C-alpha positions in Angstrom: -2.3 -12.3 19.2 0.0 -10.1 17.2 -0.8 -11.9 14.3 -4.8 -11.9 15.3 -4.4 -8.0 15.9 -2.5 -7.2 12.3 -4.7 -9.5 10.3 -7.6 -7.7 12.3 -6.3 -4.2 11.3 -5.9 -4.9 7.6 -9.2 -6.0 7.5 -10.5 -2.9 9.1 -8.8 -1.1 6.6 -10.0 -2.7 4.1 -13.8 -2.0 4.9 -12.9 1.5 6.1 -11.5 2.1 2.3 -14.4 0.3 0.8 -14.2 1.3 -2.9 -12.9 4.9 -2.4 -9.7 6.0 -3.8 -8.2 7.7 -0.8 -9.3 7.2 2.9 -11.5 10.6 3.0 -12.1 10.8 -0.5 -10.8 11.5 -4.3 -7.1 13.3 -2.9 -4.5 11.9 -0.5 -4.1 12.9 3.4 -1.6 11.9 5.8 -3.6 9.1 7.1 -3.1 7.5 3.4 0.9 8.3 3.9 1.1 6.7 7.0 -0.8 3.8 5.1 0.7 3.2 2.1 4.3 3.2 4.0 3.1 0.2 6.3 1.3 -1.6 3.2 3.5 -1.0 0.3 6.6 -2.9 1.9 4.1 -5.6 3.3 2.7 -6.1 0.0 6.0 -6.3 -1.7 9.0 -7.3 0.4 9.9 -11.2 0.6 9.1 -12.8 3.8 10.1 -15.5 6.0 6.5 -16.0 7.0 3.7 -15.0 4.6 0.7 -15.5 6.3 -0.1 -11.7 6.9 1.3 -10.5 3.3 -1.3 -13.5 2.2 -4.3 -12.0 4.2 -3.2 -8.2 2.4 -3.0 -10.1 -0.6 -6.9 -10.7 -0.5 -8.3 -7.9 0.3 -8.4 -6.9 -3.4 -9.1 -2.8 -2.7 -5.9 -1.9 -0.8 -3.8 -4.0 -2.8 -5.3 -1.5 -5.4 -5.1 1.3 -3.0 -1.0 0.1 -2.8 -0.6 0.0 -6.8 -2.4 3.2 -7.4 -0.7 4.9 -5.3 2.8 3.5 -6.7 1.6 4.2 -10.2 0.6 7.8 -9.6 3.8 8.9 -7.0 6.8 6.6 -8.2 6.1 5.5 -11.9 9.8 4.7 -12.1 9.4 1.7 -9.3 7.3 0.0 -12.5 10.2 0.4 -14.7 8.1 3.5 -17.0 10.7 6.2 -15.8 14.1 6.3 -13.9 13.5 8.6 -10.9 14.5 11.6 -11.1 18.6 12.5 -10.8 20.5 15.4 -9.7 21.6 18.0 -12.0 24.9 16.8 -11.0 24.1 13.2 -12.3 
C-alpha cells in the first residue's frame, strides 16, 4: 500500500508540474525546495529496491526538474565547478 501511495504521489506531482519549470511558474517557491529535497535523493541514490526509483525515472518532467535544479543551484555537483570553500581553506 505504501509503495502504491508513493507511486501515485509521484504521478500527481508530475501531472501538477506539467511542462512548467517550477511548480508555480518560472521561479522557485518553498514547495519546489521541499519536493526537490525528496525527489533528488530518490533519483540519484543506489537503492536496494528500485521500483519507486524506476517509476520516477519514467516521469521525464520530474527528472528534468531535478536535473535543472541541480545545474542551476548546485553546479559543482556535475563536476563543472567546485563547491564554495571557506576563506580559511
